Each structure stands twice: as C-alpha cells, then as structure tokens.
KOLKOL-896549 format. One record per residue (C-alpha): x, y, z; residue in three letters. Coordinates in steps of 0.2 Angstrom, whole numbers, plus 5000, padded with zeros to 4 digits. Layout:
N
XYZala;...
***
This chain:
1254
560152304085unk;559752484080unk;560752634086unk;559652744096unk;559752924103unk;559752994120unk;559453164128unk;560753254138unk;560353414147unk;561153544157unk;560453644172unk;560353834168unk;560453894186unk;562153804187unk;562853894172unk;561954064172unk;561554124189unk;560154254189unk;561154384198unk;562354394184unk;561054444171unk;560854624166unk;559054684168unk;558154814157unk;556454884163unk;555154924149unk;553955064150unk;552155064142unk;551055204136unk;549555124145unk;549055184162unk;548355114178unk;548854934174unk;548454814188unk;549854744198unk;550354564193unk;549754424204unk;551054344216unk;551854174213unk;550754044221unk;551453884214unk;552353794229unk;553153664218unk;554053774207unk;555153934207unk;554754094199unk;556454064189unk;555653914181unk;555153964163unk;553353954157unk;553853964139unk;555553944130unk;556153934113unk;557853934103unk;558454044089unk;560054004078unk;560954114066unk;562754084060unk;563354254067unk;562454234084unk;562454054087unk;561053974097unk;560054094108unk;558854034121unk;557254134125unk;556454104141unk;554854184149unk;555054174168unk;554254254184unk;552454224178unk;552754304161unk;553454474168unk;555254444162unk;555954384146unk;557754314146unk;558954294132unk;560354164135unk;561754134122unk;562053944122unk;563553954110unk;564554094118unk;564954144136unk;564054314134unk;563054344151unk;561154334149unk;560054494148unk;558254514155unk;556854624150unk;555554664163unk;553854694155unk;552354794163unk;551254644161unk;551354464158unk;552054404141unk;550954294131unk;551554134123unk;552554134112unk;553754284109unk;554954264095unk;556654314089unk;557154364071unk;558854424064unk;558954584054unk;560454554043unk;561954524054unk;561854684064unk;560254674073unk;559154554083unk;557254584084unk;556254514098unk;554354524096unk;553254504112unk;551354524115unk;550854564133unk;549254534142unk;548854724143unk;548654724124unk;550354794118unk;551554724105unk;553354764109unk;554754754097unk;556554754105unk;558054794093unk;559654724100unk;561354744092unk;562354594086unk;563854674077unk;565054594090unk;564654414092unk;565754404107unk;564654534116unk;562954534107unk;561654634117unk;562954704129unk;563554824116unk;562755004118unk;560854994113unk;560255104099unk;559055244101unk;557255184101unk;557755004104unk;556154974113unk;554555004102unk;552754974108unk;551154954097unk;549454964106unk;548354824099unk;546654864094unk;545054764095unk;545654674111unk;545154704129unk;546454784141unk;546754614149unk;546654464137unk;547454294135unk;547954194120unk;549354124110unk;550554214099unk;551454164083unk;552654284075unk;552654234056unk;554054354053unk;554754524056unk;553154604049unk;551754484054unk;551054424071unk;549554304074unk;548654294090unk;547454154094unk;546154194107unk;545254084119unk;543654094109unk;544454014094unk;544654174084unk;546354224076unk;547054404075unk;548254444062unk;549454594064unk;550454654050unk;551554804047unk;550154904039unk;548554814042unk;547654704054unk;546654544049unk;545354464060unk;544754294055unk;542954244059unk;543154064065unk;542654004082unk;543053834089unk;543953754103unk;545253844113unk;546853874104unk;548453804113unk;549853834100unk;550153934084unk;551553894072unk;552053944054unk;553453894043unk;555153964049unk;555854114039unk;556354144026unk;554754084017unk;553454154005unk;552154044013unk;551054144024unk;549954004031unk;549653984050unk;549353814059unk;548553804076unk;548353664088unk;546753664099unk;546353584115unk;545253454107unk;546953394098unk;546353464081unk;547653534069unk;546953674058unk;547753774043unk;547353954042unk;547554074027unk;547554264027unk;546054274016unk;545054114018unk;545254084037unk;545253904043unk;545353804027unk;545853624033unk;545853524050unk;546453354056unk;546153274073unk;547753194080unk;547653014085unk;547952944103unk;549452844108unk;549052674115unk;550152704130unk;549052854137unk;547752824150unk;546352944149unk;546153084162unk;544753194156unk;543653164141unk;542253264132unk;540853164124unk;540353204106unk;539153094097unk;539552954110unk;541452954106unk;542652994119unk;544153114115unk;545553164127unk;545753354130unk;547453434131unk;547853544146unk;547053724146unk;548753804147unk;549453874131unk;551153794126unk;552353764112unk;551753604106unk;551853634087unk;553153654074unk;553053674055unk;554553644043unk;554953584026unk;556353484018unk;556953634007unk;557553633990unk;556353573976unk;555353473989unk;553853583993unk;553053464006unk;552553544022unk;552753444038unk;551953474055unk;552653404071unk;551453394086unk;551953344104unk;550653274115unk;551053274134unk;550653124144unk;550853184162unk;549953024169unk;551252904160unk;552752874172unk;553952814158unk;553852954146unk;553453144145unk;552453124129unk;552453074111unk;552753154094unk;551653144078unk;552353194061unk;550953244049unk;551253274030unk;550053324017unk;549053164015unk;549853054029unk;550453054047unk;551552934056unk;552052904074unk;553852934080unk;554452874097unk;555253004108unk;557052984115unk;557252974134unk;558653044145unk;560052934150unk;560152854167unk;559852984180unk;559952964199unk;558352994208unk;558353004227unk;556852894229unk;556452824247unk;557252654242unk;558852744236unk;558852844252unk;558752684262unk;560252614253unk;561152774255unk;560952774274unk;561652594275unk;563352654270unk;564552714284unk;564652904289unk;563653034297unk;561853054292unk;561953234287unk;563553204277unk;562753064267unk;561153174263unk;562253324258unk;563353214247unk;561753144238unk;560853314235unk;562453404229unk;562853264217unk;562953344200unk;561353324189unk;560253274204unk;559553444209unk;559953614201unk;560553754212unk;558953844209unk;557953694215unk;559053684231unk;558853864234unk;556953864232unk;556753704243unk;557753784257unk;556853944256unk;555153844257unk;555853734271unk;556353894281unk;554753974279unk;553853824284unk;554853804300unk;554653984304unk;552753974303unk;552753834317unk;554253894327unk;553354034337unk;554054194343unk;555754124346unk;556354014331unk;558053934331unk;559454054326unk;559853944311unk;558253994303unk;558554184304unk;560454184300unk;561254214283unk;562454104274unk;563754124261unk;563253974251unk;561653874248unk;562553714254unk;562953794270unk;561153854272unk;560453684269unk;561753594281unk;561353724295unk;559453734293unk;558853554289unk;558553464306unk;558853624317unk;557053604324unk;557453424330unk;558053414348unk;558753274358unk;557353244372unk;557353154388unk;556153014393unk;554953104406unk;554952944417unk;556752884417unk;557653044412unk;558652944399unk;559153034382unk;558052974368unk;559352954354unk;558352834344unk;556852954343unk;558053094339unk;558953004324unk;557252944317unk;556553124318unk;558153194310unk;558053064296unk;556253104293unk;556653294292unk;557953254279unk;556853144269unk;555553284269unk;556753404263unk;557353284249unk;555553254244unk;555253444243unk;556753454232unk;556053314221unk;554453404219unk;555353574214unk;556553474202unk;555053384194unk;554253554190unk;555853624184unk;555953474171unk;554353504163unk;554653514144unk;554253674135unk;554753654117unk;555953604104unk;557253694094unk;558453674080unk;560253694083unk;561853734073unk;561753574062unk;560353514053unk;560153364064unk;560353444080unk;558653454090unk;558653554106unk;557453504120unk;556953644131unk;556253624149unk;555853754162unk;557553744170unk;558553634158unk;559053634140unk;559553474132unk;560053404115unk;559553254105unk;561153154102unk;561652984096unk;561952844108unk;563752774108unk;563852584108unk;563952554127unk;562352664130unk;561452574116unk;561852394123unk;561452454140unk;559752514135unk;559352354126unk;559952254141unk;558852364153unk;557352354142unk;557552164140unk;557752184121unk;558852054111unk;560652104108unk;561852054094unk;562551884095unk;564251934100unk;563552024115unk;562451874120unk;563551834136unk;562952004142unk;561151944142unk;561651804153unk;562651914165unk;561152034166unk;560051884171unk;561451834184unk;561452004192unk;559552004192unk;559451844201unk;560751874214unk;559852034219unk;560252214222unk;560952204239unk;562152054235unk;562752154220unk;563052304231unk;564052194243unk;565052124229unk;565452294223unk;566052354240unk;567152194242unk;567952224224unk;568252404229unk;569152354245unk;570252234235unk;570752364223unk;571152484237unk;572452364244unk;574152314237unk;573952164227unk;575352044232unk;574551884226unk;573851824209unk;572151904205unk;571451734202unk;571851674219unk;571151824227unk;569551804217unk;569451624223unk;569751664241unk;568451814241unk;567151704232unk;567251574246unk;567251704260unk;565751794251unk;564851634248unk;564351714231unk;563251564225unk;562251564241unk;561151704234unk;560651604219unk;559351464219unk;559851304211unk;558751314196unk;559451484192unk;561151424194unk;560951274183unk;560151384170unk;561551514170unk;562851384169unk;561951294154unk;561851464145unk;563651504148unk;564151324141unk;563251374126unk;564551514122unk;565851434111unk;567251554115unk;566951634132unk;568651714133unk;568351794116unk;566651854122unk;567451934138unk;568752024127unk;567352094116unk;566452164132unk;568152234137unk;568252324120unk;566452384123unk;566752464140unk;568452524137unk;568452564119unk;567952724109unk;567352764092unk;568552844080unk;567652994072unk;568053034054unk;568453224053unk;567353304039unk;567953434028unk;566753564035unk;567553524052unk;569253564045unk;568653734039unk;567953764056unk;569653744064unk;570153914056unk;568753994065unk;568654054083unk;568053914095unk;566153924099unk;566253814114unk;565153884128unk;564753824146unk;563153744140unk;564053634127unk;565353594140unk;563953544152unk;563153434139unk;564853344136unk;564953324155unk;563253254156unk;563553134141unk;565153074149unk;564253044165unk;562952944157unk;564052834146unk;565252804161unk;563752744172unk;563252624158unk;565052554155unk;565152534174unk;563552434175unk;564152324161unk;565852304169unk;565152254186unk;564152124177unk;565752054170unk;566652054187unk;565151964193unk;565451824180unk;567251804187unk;566551774204unk;565251654198unk;566551554189unk;567951574203unk;568251384203unk;568651384185unk;569651544183unk;571351444184unk;571051384167unk;570851564161unk;572151674154unk;572751774170unk;573051924159unk;571251934154unk;570651924172unk;571852064177unk;571252174162unk;569452154168unk;569952214185unk;571052354178unk;569552414167unk;568352404182unk;569652514192unk;569652644178unk;567752654177unk;567552664196unk;568752814196unk;567852894182unk;566152864190unk;566852934207unk;567453094197unk;565753114188unk;564853124205unk;565953264212unk;565353444212unk;566653574209unk;566453754216unk;567353894207unk;568753974217unk;568654134207unk;570254124198unk;569554114181unk;568354264185unk;569854364190unk;570754314175unk;569354364164unk;569254534172unk;571054564169unk;570754544150unk;569354674149unk;569554794135unk;569154984136unk;567554954127unk;567054814140unk;567354934154unk;566355074146unk;564954964142unk;564954884160unk;564955064168unk;563555124156unk;562454984162unk;562955014180unk;563554844183unk;565354874187unk;565254754202unk;564154624193unk;565354474194unk;565354434213unk;566154274220unk;564554214228unk;563654224211unk;564854114201unk;564153964191unk;564053794200unk;564953664189unk;565253484191unk;567053424192unk;566853344175unk;566353504168unk;567953584174unk;568953444167unk;568053444150unk;568153634149unk;570053624149unk;570153504135unk;569553634122unk;568753514111unk;567353574100unk;566753414093unk;564953354093unk;564353224104unk;564753084107unk;566453124099unk;566853254112unk;566453134126unk;567452994118unk;568953114115unk;568953164134unk;568852984140unk;570252934128unk;571353074134unk;571053034152unk;571952864149unk;571252784165unk;570452644154unk;572152594146unk;572852494160unk;572952304158unk;573252254176unk;572752324193unk;574452294200unk;575252424188unk;574952604185unk;575052684168unk;575752864166unk;574052914160unk;573252864177unk;574652954186unk;574453114175unk;572553104178unk;572853114197unk;574153244195unk;572953354185unk;571653344199unk;572953394211unk;573553544201unk;571753604199unk;571653604218unk;570353464220unk;571453384233unk;570153274241unk;569653204224unk;571453174220unk;571753084236unk;570252964232unk;570952934215unk;572652894222unk;571852764234unk;571352664219unk;573152644213unk;574552534219unk;576052624228unk;577152644213unk;578552774214unk;577552894202unk;575952874213unk;577052894229unk;577753054222unk;576053124218unk;575453084235unk;576953174243unk;576453334233unk;574653314238unk;575153294256unk;576153464254unk;574553544247unk;573453484262unk;574753534275unk;575453364280unk;577253414277unk;578053274288unk;577053134279unk;577653214262unk;579453214267unk;579353024272unk;578652984255unk;579953094246unk;581252994254unk;580552834248unk;580452904230unk;582252944231unk;582852764230unk;582052754212unk;583352864204unk;585152814198unk;585752664189unk;585352534202unk;583552584205unk;582752424199unk;581252514192unk;580252424178unk;580052514162unk;578252554165unk;578552624183unk;579952724176unk;578852804162unk;577552834175unk;578752924187unk;579553024173unk;577853084167unk;577553184184unk;579253254185unk;579853414177unk;580253394159unk;579553214160unk;581353154163unk;581953044177unk;583353124188unk;585053044185unk;585453014204unk;584753034222unk;585753204223unk;584753294209unk;583053224216unk;583553284234unk;583853454226unk;582153454217unk;581253394233unk;582053534243unk;581453664230unk;579653594231unk;579653614250unk;580453794248unk;579153844236unk;577753794248unk;578653884263unk;579153724272unk;580853774278unk;581153624290unk;580853494276unk;581853594264unk;583353594276unk;583153404279unk;583253374260unk;584753494258unk;585653394271unk;585253234262unk;585853314246unk;587453364254unk;587653184261unk;587653114244unk;588453254234unk;589753204221unk;591553264225unk;591653374209unk;589953464212unk;589953644218unk;588753644233unk;588953824237unk;587053864235unk;586653704245unk;587653774260unk;586853944258unk;585153864258unk;585553754273unk;586153894284unk;584754014279unk;583553874283unk;584253844300unk;584254034303unk;582454044298unk;581953904309unk;582853974324unk;584053834325unk;585553944328unk;586653814336unk;586453704320unk;586753864309unk;588353894319unk;588853714316unk;588453724298unk;589453894296unk;590953804304unk;590753644294unk;590553724276unk;592153724266unk;591753894257unk;592454044265unk;591254154255unk;589754064263unk;590454084280unk;590754274278unk;589054304271unk;588054194283unk;588854254299unk;588154424298unk;586454344294unk;586554234309unk;587054384320unk;585754494314unk;584354364316unk;584954314334unk;584954504339unk;583254524332unk;582554374341unk;583454434358unk;584454274359unk;585954374365unk;586554254378unk;586654114365unk;587554224353unk;588854264366unk;589154084370unk;589654044352unk;591554044350unk;591754104332unk;593554064333unk;594254144317unk;592754254313unk;592754374328unk;593254524316unk;591654484305unk;590554484320unk;591254644327unk;591154724310unk;589354674308unk;588754734325unk;589754894323unk;588954934306unk;587254914314unk;587755014330unk;588355154319unk;586855164307unk;585355124317unk;584355224329unk;585055184347unk;583255184353unk;582655054341unk;582654874346unk;583754774345unk;585054884354unk;586554844343unk;587754954353unk;587254864369unk;587554704361unk;589254754354unk;589754824371unk;589254654379unk;590254564365unk;591854674369unk;591654654388unk;591454464387unk;593054454378unk;593954584389unk;594154724376unk;593654854388unk;594354994377unk;593154954363unk;591754924375unk;592055104382unk;592155174364unk;590455084359unk;589555164374unk;590255334371unk;589755324353unk;587955274359unk;587955424371unk;588555544357unk;587055474346unk;585855514360unk;586555684361unk;586255714343unk;584455654344unk;584055764359unk;583655924349unk;582455824338unk;581555724351unk;580055774362unk;580555654376unk;582155734381unk;582155664399unk;582155484392unk;583555524380unk;584555604394unk;584355444405unk;584955334391unk;586455454388unk;586855454406unk;586755264406unk;587955254391unk;589155364399unk;589155264415unk;589455104406unk;590955184397unk;591655244414unk;591455064420unk;592454994406unk;593755124407unk;593955104425unk;594454924421unk;595954984411unk;597655034418unk;597755214424unk;598955264410unk;597855204397unk;596255294401unk;595755344383unk;595255284366unk;595155344348unk;593455384340unk;593455364321unk;592355484312unk;590855384308unk;590055524297unk;591355594286unk;590055674274unk;589255774288unk;589555964286unk;590756034299unk;591456204302unk;592856244290unk;594656274295unk;595856374286unk;597456304293unk;597356114287unk;598856014290unk;599555924275unk;599455754284unk;597655764284unk;597655744265unk;598455574267unk;597355444259unk;597655304271unk;597055404287unk;595355434294unk;594955584304unk;594855534322unk;594455604339unk;595455574355unk;594355554370unk;595055564388unk;594255514404unk;594355694411unk;593155744397unk;591755634405unk;590655674420unk;591255644438unk;590555494447unk;589655604459unk;588855704444unk;588355544436unk;587455484452unk;586655654454unk;585955664436unk;585255484438unk;584355544454unk;583755694445unk;583055584432unk;582155474445unk;583255324441unk;583555294459unk;583955104458unk;585255134445unk;585955294455unk;586055194471unk;586955044463unk;588155164454unk;588555264470unk;588755104480unk;589955034467unk;590955194464unk;590955234483unk;589955404480unk;589055494494unk;587155474492unk;586555624503unk;585955724488unk;585155574481unk;584155544496unk;583655724497unk;582955704480unk;582055544484unk;581255624500unk;580755774490unk;579855664477unk;578955574492unk;578355734499unk;577755794482unk;576755624480unk;575955654497unk;575355824492unk;574855814474unk;575055634467unk;574055664451unk;575155804446unk;576755694448unk;575955554439unk;575455664424unk;577255734423unk;577855554420unk;579255564433unk;578655414443unk;579455274433unk;580355224449unk;578655174456unk;578255064441unk;579554924443unk;578854754446unk;579354754464unk;578754924469unk;577154914459unk;576654754468unk;576554844485unk;574854894492unk;574255074495unk;574255234486unk;575755294475unk;576255404491unk;576255254502unk;577355154490unk;578555304488unk;578755314507unk;579055124508unk;580355134494unk;581255274504unk;581155164520unk;581855004510unk;583255114503unk;583755184520unk;583755004527unk;584854944513unk;586055094512unk;586055174529unk;586855104544unk;588155124557unk;589555134544unk;588755294537unk;588255354554unk;586455354548unk;586755514538unk;585555474525unk;584155454537unk;584655624545unk;584655694527unk;582855634524unk;582255694541unk;582955864538unk;582255874521unk;580555844528unk;580755974541unk;581356094528unk;579956064517unk;578456084529unk;578656094548unk;576856064551unk;576955884543unk;577655764555unk;578955644548unk;578555464546unk;578455364562unk;579655234556unk;580955374552unk;580755444569unk;580955274577unk;582555234568unk;583355394573unk;582755374591unk;583555204591unk;585255264585unk;585355454586unk;584055514599unk;585055674604unk;585155724585unk;583255724585unk;583155844600unk;584455964592unk;583655964575unk;581955994582unk;582656144592unk;583556204577unk;581956204567unk;581056284582unk;579856134584unk;579756144603unk;578356014606unk;579355884595unk;580955924606unk;579955904622unk;579255734615unk;581055674610unk;581755734627unk;580455654637unk;580655494627unk;582555494630unk;582355514649unk;581055374650unk;582155264639unk;583655304651unk;582555274666unk;582055094660unk;583855054657unk;584355124674unk;583155014683unk;583854854674unk;585654904676unk;586754864690unk;587254994703unk;588955014696unk;588355034678unk;586955144683unk;588155264692unk;589055294676unk;587555334665unk;587555494655unk;586255614648unk;586355774639unk;585655884653unk;586256034645unk;585256004630unk;583755954640unk;583956124649unk;583956214633unk;582356124628unk;581556174644unk;582156354642unk;581556364625unk;579856304630unk;579756434643unk;580056574631unk;578756504618unk;576856504619unk;576356314620unk;574756224617unk;573956134630unk;574855974624unk;576456064624unk;576256134642unk;575855954648unk;577455884639unk;578456024648unk;577755984665unk;578055794662unk;579855834656unk;580255944671unk;579555814683unk;580555674675unk;582155784676unk;581855824694unk;581555644698unk;583055594689unk;584155714698unk;583455654715unk;583755474711unk;585555514705unk;585855614721unk;585155474732unk;586355344723unk;587855454726unk;587455464744unk;587355284746unk;588855254736unk;589855364748unk;
***
C-alpha cells in the first residue's frame, strides 16, 4: 500500500482581509486611456485572482503574487511572515503573467506588462524581513517602459526570463522579446499562445517554452525562433468538449483564456536535463481538476494529480440530512455555512451582496428594512437578510395561518442562498498555478482564493483513501475492509442513528459495564435489522476468517490514536537558532491538515464501533478493557471533530497587544503611508478554532509532523476508558475555557464524566458565563475531594491537581474554600465569596490566623448591603483590630446608603465610642451640605442615647460651618435656612437639659487655621495635654421669637409654625409675613417664582392642590389659620391677616372665607377695622350683616331672651355718621338707606316689646 499525498489549503480572505492591505496607485505616461470594463461575472468576486504565482528566497520567505479586480490590481502576500499585504493599482489590466525577482537581499523587483502597452518595474525594499515592502520606498521605485510595435490595447501572455529579459506571446502566435538594451521580434505564427515559461533563475539558458491552445509545446531561441514542438497527449479520463479537425483527426482545444499551465525546471548539479511540467485542465471531469504531464528531452510520462482531503460540500442531500437534526432552521443553516473550510469570508460576503441586490430588484419601492440596514459582521448580515422577504400568509378562504408554506418557502430561500455560495466558492477554487516553497519537495498549489501545499498523507489518511476508493489494504488492516463493507450495507441513515446513540451514551454517566450497555443498546436499536441475511452471513464469514480479531482491533486503535514519530534532521536543529518563520498561512495549513486527518480517523473509529454493535452478543468473551478503549478513543475523536468544526472570531486582544509592541520606525512608516488606523476590529482575520489552538503551540515543523505534534499534545486520545478522565482531557477543556471559548468548552465537558477535575472546570466555566449560583454548588461538591479521607483515585487526583494552581492538590477543605473565595472575588461575585469564607471559617483549624477571612467576611456583607449580618460578624469576630477597623466601614456605608434607622437600631454595646469618633470625624471634615449629612446622623445618635449636650454641640458645630461657608456661596438664603435649623435643633437639645447646665464646650476643630494673634498668652495655654476650647452659653444663641421670625422670613412656614407652637411663641408676625407673600403672589406671581422664594408652595401636599400659585398660597393661609387660630388665641392671627390685607391695598377685598370667619367670631371687629381704614361701604355691609343676623336670632329666641339682646348701637351710629360725611357710590347710598331702615325697625320692635313687657 503506497503512501500518497494530499492537498491542504487555506482561504486567503480569512487570513488577509482586503481592508488591511496598503494600496499604491501607479501613474502612466500614456494619455486618454479608456476606463476598465466593469466586473460582470456573477459567479465570482472581483477579489478572486485571475493569475497567481509564488516566489521564494531565503531572506524573504514565500511570497504570493495575485492579480485581482480584472487585472487592475497586483497584490503581494507574504506566506512565511505576518507582514500585511500590499496592493498596486495599475492604469490598465495586467497581462499574465507578472513576475518577481530578487536583487540581492535588499530589493525585490516586480515586472508587469499592462494591456495599454507598458512594462512596469516595481522596486521594493527587503532589508528588514519582518517588514519587507512596508519600509520606506526608494526614489523612482516605480519605472515605466513604453513597449513599441504593439497597439495601444493588446492582449497576450508574458514570461519574464530574468531581471533583464521579458517575452510576450501574442494572440497571432508571434513572440516579442524585450531585453535591457534591444527588442527581439520572432516571426513565427501559429495557434494562440496560452502560457510562456523559462528555466528559473539563475540560469544561463535563454530559451523560451510556450504552450498553445492546440496543446502544442514549443521551444524558442533568441536567434532561431521556434526550433522544436511537441503535441501533448490526451488523458483517457477526459471527455471531449470542443474539437478542431485536422486531416480527419480530432484534437481537444484548451480554453482561450491565458493561464499559468507550464513550468520549466532542471535537476541541477551535473545533470543538464531540462523538464517541462504541463497542466491540462479538465472542467468536465467531476472527480479531478486536471492532470499533469512531465516531458523530458526524448520522453514524456504521465503523473497523477493529488486531490484534496475530505471536504464538506453542502449538497441538497447533505442539507436534507442537516435539517433532520433538532434546532431552528436558521441556526442549522448558519452553523453549516460558517463551518471552517466550507465557504470563505469573501464567498459569504459576495453571496450576501448578490442576494441583497437580487431581493432589492424585485422588492419594489418599499423593500424590507433588513435589506437596507448595515451590519457589523457578515454573519449578522446573512442571518438578518436571508428569508426576510418570506412572510407568513393567511389562507384567503379560512383565514388560517399557512405555517407549512412559510417554512417551505424559508427553506427554499436558504437553499437558494447556499447554492449561490457554492457557485461563488466553486469559482474561487479554480486552480491558477503551481509554485515551489521553501524546501525542495514543497509544491504550492495556487487557486483564485486559496493557496495550498502538496503534503504527505499520514497513515490514517492513506488507509481511509484506500478504503474509500475500494483499493486493497495491507493484510493487518483487512478487518477494516470488512467494516467498510458493513457500514455500506447498513446504510447511511442507520449509521447516523447509531452515531447519535453512541454520543448519547457517552454524554451520560457510565454506571454499568460498557459491554452490558452495548448489548442493551443493540437490542433496543435492532441493529441487524438493517442488514439483509446474505450480507450478514457474508460479513460473519469474513470476520471468522480473521485469526486474531482482538489483535486486529488493537492495530486499528493504534492507527486512529497513534502518531508518527519524526526524526529531527540536522538542518532542523540549526533552524531552532533562527527566528520562527511560522505565519498565519502555515498555521491555517496545519489546522486544515488536522481537520482532514481527524475526520479520517473518526470515520475509521465509527466503523470499529459499528463492529462492536454487530458483535454485541459475543462481546462478553472480549477483553472489557479493549471495548472500553474503543469507546474512549471514539470520545476523543468526537471531541476533536467538534472542535474542528468551530469557527473562532478574534476578540481583538492580540491586535491590541501587537499595537503596543510597535516601534518608533513602525509608527513613522504607518503614518507615512497614512494608514494609522488601518487595523480596525471589523477587519480582523476570521480564523477557525483549530487555527487559534494550533497557533499557540508555536510548532514550526512541516506537515504532517506539526499536525501530529498538536494532536499528541492535546492528549484527548490517550484515555483508555470512557468512565475515566485523564489530566490531558481536563487540560484541553480548561485551555478552551481560558481562551474564552465558553460554549465550546461546555460542549467538551459534556463528553466527560463528572470527576472532581471536570466539576471544578465546569464551576469555573459557570463563573465565566454568569451562572454564579450553579458554580458555587459545584465548588462545594469539589471541596470533599481534599484532605486525607477524600477517597480519590490516583487518576482523578492527578486530573484535579492539573487544573489547580501549581498543579498540586490542596491539603484540606479549608485551603480549597479560601481558593474558591478568591476565585469568586476576582470575578466580582461577592455573595459567593462570602459564602465560601463562611465555609472556610467553619472548618478553620484552631491554630490558624483567620484575621483576613474575618475582614473579607465583614467587607463582603457590607458590600452586599447585609448590614445586620455584618454587625453580627463584627460582634462575633475574636479580633479587636478587625472590629475597630470594620465598624467605621459599616457606619460609613450605612450612612451613604441612607439606612440610618437600621444603624440606630444596632446596639454596639462596647463600641459606642468608635461609632461616635467615626461620625464626628466625618461631621468635622465634610461639607455640611453634601450627603450624607453626618452631623445630622451624629445628632440623631446622641439624641437617641439621651446625650443632649453632645447633640447640641453637634448642631452648633453644623451651624458654625454654615456660617463659614456663607461668604463663599451664592445661595445665601439656603445656607441661612440650614443655619437656622441647626440653631433650632441645638436649642431643642439644650432645652432638655437642667437649667444650670445650659452650656457646652467646643473643642477647636481647626487648630491650624490662622487667627488673630494675642500678646498676653497665659502659660497654661502651652500645656501639651490641653486643647483650645470655646465655652458656649445658651444666651449667645437667638431667642425663640427671633428663630421663628427668621424662619418666616426664609419662607419656612411649616417649620416656623411648628417651632412657634412647640416653644409657645406668638405667630402674629409670622402670619403677617405669610399674608404678604400671598398678596405678592396675587399681584405678580412670575416675579415671586423667579426669586425662588416660593419653596413653601412646592411641598407634596401644597403642590397637589389645584389652581394657580396664588390660589394655593391663599389656601395655605386658610389652612394655617384653621389649624393655629381659634378661640384660645381670640382669632388674633385672622385679624392680623385681615389688617395686613387692608394695609397693603384697600381697593382689593379680603378673601370671602376670611371675612366669613371674622363675621362668625368677631363681627364688631370687622366694623371697627373698616371704619379705621376709612372703608365706609365695607363698614355699612358688616353693620347691615350684623343687624340682620341679630334679627334672625331675635325672631327665634324666646321673649325673655330677646329682651336682653345687645347690639353696638353706638358703633352703628358712628358708621351712619361717617357715611353721611362721605360721598358714597350708588351702592353705598343704598346700603346706608337699608342700614338706617333696619336700625329704625329694630328700635321700634324693641320699644314695642318693652311696652308689652310692662
């Protein structure tokens, strides 16, 4: 069985986004060039290359040259380093094929001929291999030569034989040769030339070889022109598409498009033989892209081309299988198209753009908003756009929603998008050429949008290829041939169901023998029912022909779980001393190879598992450890296969790190190219998860060694039982978690049994995804695995230790609880941190200092707002230092959170002094206007504990601080209000003391403040143990009446009235002020509101009243009078309000409710006051009202009571006399007449009663 080779490739758009490339626009001496034609190919993207080649030099590594955008742009990509690409924009299309040459180790020359008839030479610096062309460009780095003897627009193929010689094959079969000092024109005409080649430099052979469309290979010399020719033979696999007839013989023509189909080389050394390799494309043959022919001087021979490894293709059959799995339709399609290696980012972007354009063309003037919106990523764009034109319709007859039609239409829409992606990807994978890599045997295969290498197959790939192609395998692999037949006979659907059943088994805890589980599942699955009897008999007979079936199974396990041990060569050891040349491209190739070999190993392993189910009845005779090892290897391959299918977006962390490492030269170069902000997060490369993992290994070995080294280092294939977990499997899952791939890590952990190491990783994973409570529960379970009586097996202990700090087990539950609390603390999970600190304290040894734990516990309670628990912990801790430090933290936090009532409810039996010191410190050193108001809190503390002297001192100190701030503040009124309030509270506290103790001492809180110097300083002042103090006496403070008056002037009417009521102070002046404010509101409310003196109208109660501010003000006055004015005060406050109104404006009548109140209680007062203020008509009205009220009472009273009634006749006479002396209005005269009549009638009635009484 011969070892073969495979092709592994990497998608360029996922490694080198076009937006990251630096562009240089080239100018031409030609004028009036026509505009290039637009891109019209709907199955390809303008980013797909039309020509590509590679160049290798030891100091530059492998460089890829690509011609894109219809030939207008030439792009250089370094495949050996991570240097960003560079693009050159030409004035017209570049003819195939431009070339690269090295000029020593300092310059790189690019030769390109464009269709407008110019030859460009681009000179790029290569002094710094880590920067290449990103160093400053030299002067005259772009040089143009106008080609003679050609039209302004021509077409042909170009071959650069060296730095000083270029040959151009024209469409008429002629060849133009351009040298440094002369131009040669060969006079041969024939079939259209498709490809031109020469021996690679350095060489002294100046010959040219051309390949024409009629598949004729010709040799050209500078002097003799075409000197030899040879027609290439046809492959038997090719079906003819188009033919030309010459003398009755049919010959297949090649495509008319010039391509890179020819390479010339020699063996070197003394062997002067020249070889030509010609590639013949076969677009009609579905199994191959073409075949190679090797032609020597007198012989030629056929070589079979290598094929790519197994690649997923989303055919309609595969899509139907995909849709049978559970999950939403959109999620399943998105998972399929985003799987690494299926479609490139460029393919997806091109397909969604085409899909959007197609939808917009049929959507009319009002397209769905999804089609016109912008999206940060291509994946989000696809998820939003595909299917947006499909709507859920109703049946026009029944009105029922047509869900089936909706899902069918959505499925067809997605299938159409996938088909569009397949067409674009197929165009992207069109081969363009071959190249030589670093080593002699390294062959680079170049496609439009991929670059691959020709590498050796490992043994699993080789065996898998032989089995897939039905080729005979080696005798020790004969059982695999039988298993392949078995899998083919049971059918694809049954095999998939078996695979799902096996995965379900491995996702559960294995509590029984694996042999019993297989036997039970085989009966449930009825495995052999999918086989016909002849096939079953044939397979059993072939298996019986295997002498040692156990040995054959072990050989297969070694095949799928084993790795080749490479022998390090001497040159490899030398290269270890050189800088690593690993690039993203080489890493992507390694990831592609790993994916291919993992899929091959998985297919072989699933065939082996199928054998176990087929022989389920006979497994009890097998070695149980062998059966367990089969399932353990299958589990590892399934995990690797799942990881290989995962994409991995860049979080930007690596890019930020690289930006931090920029040198001064890097910054200058970037600014000189005006690409300072070139690296944007949305343009980062799109890698697979395997690419990320392989890139961290740092391996620079060639394939397949690098792939085997990665798989071996992962350790997931080293387990021997599905019921156990090795430390390598645990570390693999932990690595995924640490890299931030939480969902993938969760999927990997689901394959493993719940050993302590796995549970610990799952707990850390739950912390990362925000499931803190679940993480805490798992951590508590892990705690039982530590200590001398843990009962852990040696393997479980090693696994658990491998994921712990220092790879060492903790000696007890106590140390693990401390570690767990630290994990929760580092993630900001205070509640779980506190929980594990409590657990640690509950099991702490007696001789351990737990000071830090108590600190953490109390701080955690305080941060969580569990103040009662924090208080209990402070009381319970045995460390006084912890108590003293944490008390102030608790007090300050409770004050900041405004939980004063709860603070006052705590006893703090022996720590009152610490509480008072903490609050006093804040009260002295914080702004009294800033919340929390520590002076008020301290005042409440003292008052609750009956210490009224210190309470008074606190409020006095607060008032003093307000006084000091008055000069520096613009809001003087507010400060005065606060100051008055503080003085009032100090008075209240002092009023509760004994009369002979009305005073307190004020310690100078600011001894550093500059004061007026005194010349006569007593000696006692210099005593070190005394502080300067100030004696405050109650007489120094304001009187209660003054306090009330100032509060009223400050419009604090509620507080003023309450204070006056409690201190028994007369409120006449206060109501005078309040009435004046009401009058001002009635006259000019806007001015009063702008002066900000109407805060008394903004309380919750007053602001809820309807009406204007003046209406609310008068209502406030009425309510205040009803509350504070009564018979006890002789209604003096109502009288004060009445007189204030009359004094302000006699023309404005008082409120009716005020007049009515005085009429009810002091009618005579109204009459006298009206006379005093010379308001005669009001006096007449009030007198007339008094008489009428008396007459009504007189008519209802008894004769005895009526005879003793009294009226102020003298006062009424004064009103009548005053009205007679003044000029009255018509209304006033009418009132005087009515009053005079009522008086006369009253007098007559009384005289009549007196007469009857006698």
